[in-house]
N, C-alpha and C positions, 0 to 999 in steps of 0.2 A: 504495501500499499504506499503510494508516493505521496509526499507533503506536497502540494501545491504553491505554495511560497518556496520552496527550496528548488522546485522545477523552476521557476520564475526568474530566480538569483541566478541560476547556470544559464539559462537562455540569454540575460541580459549579459551573463560575464561573456558568453561566446561572443554577441552580438558584436560586444565593445573590443573583442579582442580583432574580429574578423576586421571591424573599421578599421583599425590600427594598425593593420596589415595592409588592407587594401588601398585606404584612403592616402597616403603619401606617397607610394609610386604613381598613381593615377593624380593626382596634383602636380609632382615634379615632371611626368610624361605632360602634360597640356602646358606647364610653364618652357618647358623645352621646344614645343613644337611652336609656341608663340616667339622664344628667341630665334630660332631657326627660321621664322618668316622674316622676323626682323633685320637678321642680317642678311639673308639671302636679298632683300628689297634694295641693299647698299653694297655686297658683294659685286664686284667683277670678275666673272666667271671665263676662263680662255677655251676656245673650242680647240681640243688636242687631236680631231679626227674620230671617225665610226659614230656620232653622234655625240658623244663625249665631251663634256666642259668640266674643266677644274680650277681651282681656287690658287691662286697665288698673289701675296702682295709684298713689292719690293720699297726699301727704302734706301736712303743713299746714295752715295756716287763713288765712280770708281771700278778698277779692276785688282786683284780677282773679285769675280762675285762669289758671295759667300751663300750656298742655299743651306737651309735649316729643315730637318726631317725629324718630325715628332716621334717620341717613343710607341709602343706598339699599343695601340687602344685610344691614343690622345690623339688630339688634332693641332693646328699650327698655333692657338693661342696659349700652348704650353712654351712655345719659343719667344714668345714678342718681348719677353725683357731682355734675353740675348741680343734680340735684333734690334731693339734699341741702344744697348749698349755697343754692339759693333756698329751700327749704320754711321757712325762719325770717320771711321775708317776706310769703308768701302760698301759697294752695294751688296745689301743682305736681303735676302727673298727666304720666306715662309711659305709655304704652301700646304695644301690638305690632299692625303692620296686618295685615291678614286674609293669612293662611298663613305669617306671620313669628313666630319665638318660641313663643310660647302661646297666642297667637290661631288659630283654626280658618279653613280657605280659605274665601275667598268660594264662596258654593253655585253652582253653573252653573244658571240659569234658561234654561225653556223657552221660544224666541219665539213659538212656534204654540201656547202653551197660554193658554187666556183668561184665567186667574189670573195668571201670572208673566208673560207677554209685555208687560203693561202697565207691570210693575215692572221689567222689563228695560229697556224703553225711558227710564222716569224715571232710573234707576240707571246705565246704562250697562253694558258688559260689563266682565269681572273684569280688575282689574289697569290700570285706567285712572285716573288723576288723579280725573275726577268720582266713579268708585266708592269710589275711596279718601275722599275728603270724604265723601260719603254716610255710609261706614261709619262714621267719627269723627261726624259728626252725630248718627247714631242712637245711639252709644256715649255721647256725654254727655249726650243728651237725653233716651233712655227705659232705657240699660242700667247707666249710672252717672250720675245727672243731677248736672250741674256749673252752680253759680251762673256766672250771664253778669255781665260780659263775658270773652270770653277772649283770652289771648294765646297765641297758636300760636308756637309757636318750634320750628322744622325746618331740616336741613340736606339739601343734596341732594334727595332725590324727597319728603323731609319737609317741606321748603321748596316745593315745586311743590303738595305736598297743601295746606300753610296756604294759599297765596294763592289755589288754588281754593276750600277753604272759605270764605274772606274773599269772594270773588267771588259766592258761591252763598248765604251768610249772614252778609250785612254787620251786619244787627241782633245778631249773637253777639257780633262782635270789637271790640277796642278798637285803636283807631289806625289 
């Protein structure tokens, strides 16, 4: 025989826990979507081909051009203080990798398509270091042309992208 008052307290307790677990992420998500809308209105995205647009912001002048690449799971905003610090020395750029921050996700290319297949074989599958380095190369060569040599500075996956870029395009980098 259950006590209705105890059942009512238990239901209230679980409703409160459920509200505490679900409400903050929902509010956070809504806030992030509003923030994304605000920043996308003012951001300049460069066309890197294949219907893909990526974000890059450069400050300062001179060569070499320093490219800052954020750590795994982070966007260019984590590099803004370093960009400000270095911008009195040279041109310093931050960018968002495909699918991160303000950059659009890399397009899915169809391997069986006669036009897209060779491109896919050249660029590699999405989210690989080769694809990220190819995206960066198109970004600094076509979308936002930067003077060479480049000095690539990256942390975690950004470091892997920098090393891959330097391996694929040694003529572009210094050091």
